[in-house]
C-alpha positions in Angstrom: 45.4 -11.7 -33.0 43.2 -10.8 -30.1 42.7 -7.4 -28.3 45.0 -8.7 -25.6 47.6 -9.5 -28.1 47.3 -6.0 -29.6 47.6 -4.4 -26.1 50.7 -6.5 -25.4 52.3 -5.7 -28.7 51.7 -1.9 -28.3 53.0 -2.0 -24.8 56.1 -3.9 -25.8 56.9 -1.6 -28.7 56.2 1.7 -26.9 57.1 1.0 -23.3 53.7 2.3 -22.1 52.1 0.3 -19.3 49.6 -2.3 -20.4 46.8 -0.8 -18.3 47.2 2.6 -20.1 47.3 0.9 -23.5 44.2 -1.2 -22.7 42.3 1.9 -21.7 43.4 3.7 -24.9 42.4 0.8 -27.1 39.0 0.6 -25.3 38.4 4.3 -25.7 39.4 4.1 -29.4 36.9 1.3 -30.1 34.1 3.1 -28.2 34.8 6.3 -30.2 34.6 4.4 -33.5 31.4 2.6 -32.5 29.8 5.8 -31.2 30.6 7.6 -34.4 29.2 4.8 -36.6 26.0 4.7 -34.4 25.6 8.4 -35.2 25.9 7.7 -38.9 29.4 9.2 -39.2 32.2 7.3 -41.0 35.8 7.1 -39.5 38.7 7.5 -41.9 42.2 6.4 -41.0 44.6 7.4 -43.7 46.8 4.5 -44.8 44.8 2.0 -42.8 41.2 2.1 -43.9 37.7 3.4 -43.2 35.0 2.3 -40.8 31.8 3.0 -42.7 28.1 2.6 -42.3 26.6 0.6 -45.2 22.9 0.8 -46.2 21.3 -2.6 -47.0 18.2 -2.4 -49.3 14.9 -4.0 -48.4 14.8 -7.6 -49.8 12.6 -10.7 -49.9 14.0 -13.8 -48.1 12.6 -17.3 -47.6 12.1 -19.2 -44.4 12.8 -22.7 -45.7 11.6 -24.6 -42.7 8.1 -22.9 -42.8 8.1 -22.5 -46.6 7.2 -18.8 -46.3 8.6 -15.6 -47.6 9.5 -12.6 -45.4 10.5 -9.1 -46.1 13.7 -7.9 -44.6 13.5 -4.2 -44.2 16.1 -1.7 -45.2 18.8 -1.4 -42.5 22.3 -0.2 -41.9 25.4 -2.2 -40.9 29.0 -1.3 -39.9 31.7 -2.2 -42.3 35.5 -1.8 -42.8 37.0 -0.8 -46.1 40.9 -1.2 -46.1 43.1 1.4 -47.8 44.6 0.5 -51.1 48.1 0.6 -49.7 47.1 -1.7 -46.9 45.5 -4.2 -49.3 48.6 -4.1 -51.5 50.9 -4.9 -48.5 48.7 -7.8 -47.5 48.6 -9.2 -51.0 52.3 -9.1 -51.4 53.2 -10.5 -48.0 50.6 -13.2 -47.1 51.5 -16.7 -48.4 48.9 -19.4 -48.9 
């Protein structure tokens, strides 16, 4: 499902114009990104959490040059789904 699909689905289910829904979705995503850039997590009860994870410094290998490099400590955005969300997906998705 793409962002356009999400906008279409919300518009269809609520009767709100697609342009308004698109703007709302864009603002929501910018708000989440802005919060994570500041180091703040975003918690959506029943859905999940957008969190900032800390990656420790580690040693890696450049195989083509046969050298080792140090990857410094850094932060990455991550999503952790709520338990109720995970349980619904587990029970509904067929392989």
